[in-house]
C-alpha positions as CSV (number, residue, x, y, z in Angstrom):
1,X,3.0,57.6,54.5
2,X,4.2,60.6,56.6
3,X,7.7,61.9,55.9
4,X,9.6,63.8,58.6
5,X,11.7,66.2,56.5
6,X,14.7,67.9,58.1
7,X,14.8,71.6,58.9
8,X,15.3,73.9,55.9
9,X,16.5,76.9,57.9
10,X,19.4,78.5,56.1
11,X,19.4,75.9,53.3
12,X,19.8,76.6,49.6
13,X,16.6,77.1,47.7
14,X,17.9,76.2,44.3
15,X,17.1,72.5,44.7
16,X,20.6,71.5,45.7
17,X,19.5,70.7,49.2
18,X,18.0,67.2,49.1
19,X,16.6,64.5,51.3
20,X,16.2,60.8,50.5
21,X,13.6,58.5,52.1
22,X,12.1,55.2,51.0
23,X,14.3,55.3,47.9
24,X,12.9,58.6,46.7
25,X,15.1,61.8,46.7
26,X,13.3,65.1,47.4
27,X,14.8,68.6,46.9
28,X,14.0,71.9,48.7
29,X,13.0,74.8,46.4
30,X,12.5,77.4,49.2
31,X,8.8,76.8,49.6
32,X,8.2,73.0,49.5
33,X,9.9,69.6,49.1
34,X,9.5,68.1,45.6
35,X,10.6,64.6,44.3
36,X,13.7,64.9,42.3
37,X,13.3,64.1,38.6
38,X,10.0,63.4,37.0
39,X,7.6,60.5,36.7
40,X,9.1,57.0,37.0
41,X,12.6,58.4,37.4
42,X,11.5,59.7,40.8
43,X,10.7,56.2,42.0
44,X,13.1,53.4,43.0
45,X,11.7,50.7,40.8
46,X,13.7,48.0,42.5
47,X,11.1,48.2,45.3
48,X,8.5,46.6,43.1
49,X,8.1,42.9,42.0
50,X,5.5,40.7,40.4
51,X,4.4,37.3,41.8
52,X,2.9,35.1,39.1
53,X,0.5,32.4,40.5
54,X,-0.7,29.2,38.9
55,X,-3.4,29.7,36.3
56,X,-6.9,30.0,37.5
57,X,-9.4,32.9,37.6
58,X,-7.6,35.8,36.1
59,X,-6.7,38.5,38.7
60,X,-4.2,41.3,39.5
61,X,-3.6,42.8,42.9
62,X,-1.0,45.0,44.6
63,X,0.2,45.1,48.2
64,X,1.4,48.6,49.0
65,X,3.3,47.5,52.1
66,X,5.6,45.3,50.1
67,X,5.4,46.7,46.6
68,X,4.4,43.3,45.2
69,X,1.9,42.7,42.4
70,X,0.2,39.4,42.4
71,X,-0.9,38.1,39.0
72,X,-3.0,35.1,38.4
73,X,-3.2,34.2,34.6
74,X,-6.4,32.7,33.2
75,X,-6.8,28.9,32.8
76,X,-6.7,28.3,29.1
77,X,-6.5,24.5,29.3
78,X,-10.0,24.1,27.9
79,X,-9.3,26.1,24.8
80,X,-8.5,24.5,21.4
81,X,-4.8,24.3,20.9
82,X,-4.7,22.4,17.6
83,X,-7.2,21.7,14.7
84,X,-7.6,19.0,12.1
85,X,-10.3,19.4,9.5
86,X,-11.6,15.9,8.6
87,X,-13.7,17.3,5.8
88,X,-10.8,18.9,4.1
89,X,-8.6,15.9,4.6
90,X,-11.1,13.8,2.6
91,X,-11.3,16.4,-0.2
92,X,-9.3,16.1,-3.4
93,X,-7.7,19.4,-2.6
94,X,-5.9,17.9,0.4
95,X,-3.7,16.0,-2.0
96,X,-2.5,19.1,-4.0
97,X,1.2,19.6,-3.6
98,X,3.5,22.6,-4.4
99,X,4.8,20.5,-7.3
100,X,1.3,20.1,-8.7
101,X,0.7,23.9,-8.5
102,X,4.0,24.6,-10.3
103,X,3.2,22.1,-13.1
104,X,-0.3,23.5,-13.5
105,X,1.0,27.1,-13.7
106,X,3.6,26.0,-16.2
107,X,1.0,24.3,-18.4
108,X,-1.3,27.3,-18.1
109,X,1.6,29.5,-19.4
110,X,1.6,27.5,-22.7
111,X,-1.6,29.1,-23.7
112,X,-5.1,27.8,-24.8
113,X,-4.8,24.1,-25.1
114,X,-8.2,23.8,-26.7
115,X,-6.8,25.2,-29.9
116,X,-3.5,23.3,-29.8
117,X,-4.7,20.5,-32.2
118,X,-3.8,17.7,-29.8
119,X,-5.1,14.1,-30.4
120,X,-8.0,13.7,-28.0
121,X,-9.4,10.3,-29.2
122,X,-8.0,7.3,-31.1
123,X,-10.9,7.2,-33.4
124,X,-11.3,4.7,-36.2
125,X,-8.3,2.6,-37.5
126,X,-9.0,1.2,-40.9
127,X,-12.7,1.5,-40.3
128,X,-12.5,-0.2,-36.9
129,X,-12.9,1.6,-33.6
130,X,-12.7,-1.6,-31.5
131,X,-9.1,-1.2,-30.3
132,X,-7.8,-3.1,-27.3
133,X,-4.5,-1.8,-25.9
134,X,-2.7,-3.5,-23.0
135,X,0.5,-2.4,-21.3
136,X,3.0,-1.7,-24.1
137,X,5.9,-4.1,-24.3
138,X,9.2,-4.0,-26.2
139,X,8.8,-4.9,-29.9
140,X,5.0,-4.9,-29.9
141,X,2.9,-3.9,-32.8
142,X,-0.8,-3.1,-33.2
143,X,-2.4,-5.9,-35.2
144,X,-6.0,-6.7,-36.2
145,X,-7.0,-10.3,-35.2
146,X,-10.3,-10.5,-37.1
147,X,-12.4,-8.9,-34.5
148,X,-10.3,-6.3,-32.7
149,X,-7.0,-4.4,-32.8
150,X,-4.7,-5.9,-30.2
151,X,-1.0,-5.7,-29.1
152,X,1.2,-8.3,-30.7
153,X,4.8,-9.0,-29.9
154,X,7.0,-8.2,-32.9
155,X,10.7,-8.0,-33.6
156,X,11.6,-6.5,-36.9
157,X,8.4,-8.0,-38.3
158,X,9.1,-11.4,-36.7
159,X,7.7,-13.0,-33.6
160,X,9.8,-13.8,-30.5
161,X,9.9,-17.3,-29.1
162,X,8.2,-17.7,-25.7
163,X,7.0,-20.3,-23.2
164,X,3.8,-21.5,-21.7
165,X,3.3,-24.0,-18.9
166,X,0.9,-25.9,-16.6
167,X,1.4,-27.5,-13.2
168,X,-0.7,-30.4,-11.9
169,X,-0.7,-32.5,-8.7
170,X,-0.6,-36.1,-10.0
171,X,-0.2,-39.5,-8.2
172,X,2.3,-42.0,-9.4
173,X,1.3,-43.4,-12.8
174,X,-1.8,-41.1,-12.6
175,X,-3.1,-39.2,-15.6
176,X,-4.0,-35.5,-15.8
177,X,-6.0,-34.3,-18.8
178,X,-5.4,-30.5,-18.9
179,X,-4.6,-27.7,-21.2
180,X,-2.1,-24.9,-21.9
181,X,-2.8,-21.4,-23.3
182,X,-0.9,-21.1,-26.5
183,X,-1.3,-19.3,-29.9
184,X,-3.7,-20.8,-32.4
185,X,-0.7,-22.3,-34.2
186,X,3.0,-22.4,-33.4
187,X,6.3,-24.1,-34.0
188,X,7.1,-26.3,-31.0
189,X,10.8,-26.3,-30.1
190,X,11.0,-27.8,-26.6
191,X,9.0,-29.7,-23.9
192,X,10.3,-29.5,-20.4
193,X,9.2,-31.5,-17.4
194,X,10.0,-31.1,-13.7
195,X,9.6,-34.9,-13.1
196,X,9.7,-38.1,-15.1
197,X,6.6,-38.0,-17.3
198,X,4.9,-39.0,-20.5
199,X,3.5,-35.8,-22.1
200,X,1.3,-35.8,-25.2
201,X,-0.1,-32.7,-27.0
202,X,-3.4,-32.8,-28.9
203,X,-5.2,-30.5,-31.4
204,X,-8.6,-31.1,-29.7
205,X,-10.3,-32.9,-26.9
206,X,-11.8,-35.6,-29.1
207,X,-8.4,-36.7,-30.3
208,X,-7.2,-36.9,-26.7
209,X,-10.2,-39.1,-25.8
210,X,-9.6,-41.4,-28.7
211,X,-6.0,-41.8,-27.9
212,X,-6.6,-42.6,-24.2
213,X,-6.0,-46.4,-24.6
214,X,-2.7,-46.2,-26.6
215,X,0.4,-47.5,-24.8
216,X,3.4,-45.3,-24.6
217,X,5.4,-47.9,-26.6
218,X,3.0,-47.5,-29.6
219,X,3.4,-44.6,-32.0
220,X,0.3,-42.5,-32.6
221,X,-1.5,-43.0,-35.9
222,X,-0.9,-40.2,-38.5
223,X,-3.9,-37.8,-38.5
224,X,-5.0,-38.9,-35.0
225,X,-4.7,-35.3,-33.6
226,X,-1.5,-36.0,-31.7
227,X,0.7,-33.0,-32.2
228,X,3.8,-34.1,-30.3
229,X,4.8,-36.3,-27.3
230,X,7.9,-36.9,-25.1
231,X,8.8,-39.4,-22.4
232,X,11.3,-38.0,-19.8
233,X,13.2,-39.6,-16.9
234,X,13.2,-36.6,-14.5
235,X,13.6,-32.9,-14.6
236,X,14.5,-32.8,-18.3
237,X,14.1,-30.6,-21.4
238,X,13.5,-32.5,-24.6
239,X,14.3,-30.6,-27.8
240,X,11.8,-31.2,-30.7
241,X,13.9,-31.5,-33.8
242,X,12.9,-30.5,-36.3
243,X,10.4,-28.1,-34.7
244,X,6.9,-29.4,-35.0
245,X,4.0,-27.2,-36.2
246,X,1.2,-27.5,-33.6
247,X,-2.3,-26.0,-33.9
248,X,-5.7,-25.9,-32.3
249,X,-8.2,-27.6,-34.6
250,X,-10.9,-25.1,-34.0
251,X,-8.7,-22.0,-34.1
252,X,-8.6,-21.1,-30.5
253,X,-5.6,-20.4,-28.3
254,X,-5.5,-23.7,-26.4
255,X,-3.3,-26.8,-26.6
256,X,-4.8,-29.9,-25.0
257,X,-2.4,-32.0,-22.9
258,X,-2.3,-35.5,-21.3
259,X,0.3,-35.9,-18.5
260,X,1.2,-39.3,-17.0
261,X,3.3,-39.1,-13.9
262,X,6.2,-41.6,-14.1
263,X,8.2,-40.3,-11.1
264,X,7.1,-43.0,-8.6
265,X,5.3,-40.7,-6.2
266,X,2.7,-38.0,-6.0
267,X,4.2,-34.7,-7.2
268,X,3.3,-31.3,-8.5
269,X,4.4,-31.9,-12.1
270,X,5.0,-28.9,-14.4
271,X,5.2,-29.1,-18.2
272,X,6.6,-26.1,-20.1
273,X,6.4,-25.6,-23.9
274,X,8.9,-23.4,-25.8
275,X,7.5,-22.2,-29.1
276,X,7.4,-19.6,-31.8
277,X,4.0,-18.1,-32.7
278,X,2.9,-18.6,-36.3
279,X,-0.7,-17.3,-36.3
280,X,-2.2,-14.1,-34.8
């Protein structure tokens, strides 16, 4: 760009004589015109601007006539913006939390655990290593039942009374021969029914079969294997007074039951026994 500077005849040569054109100030030093200041300070930076285009092929251009830079940023849409490692997510390490790390570091600070003398195995109890432990319950003790050590409910050395029940769908006046899981022997305190019923308990299945023809108005013969029986008129709990000692003849945890539905319709009839365990 050609600049038509004014005449310098008679003008000061100490740089105080100036001329401004296109935003740039020039000063006369007696021999030539020089831009006032140095570097960027000699340029009117308000003349320049940047025009940013939509992303595409990266490019940068300048138009001298307008002082405008045109910038086209690169298109990065095809690049990965997030990452999830499925292999790591499936690894055990993915479940490690800060709390785990804190606990491990705390335990590590206790020293060498291998020389701590901790119990690492239950070992043999009274010469028996066959120990079966379920979920601990209040007042339970570890007791040997003749073949294994098992949890047994205990309260100050005594058993706690408990219940066991069975539910059967029975037609009116129909008979269900079933069984209830009970201790090998127990003191029977109550028999509860949800509907009118005739309920008889037996020590074994042979006794129940032999007693099948007996009418409810006839008392069972002593020694016939009948442990106890009640006749209810609906949802009723019959106390057994005094409590009757019941047992399984072969020493297993089963009481055999005969239920006669006396409600007048088909029902889901439940029988519940309340008892105190006598034998482990």
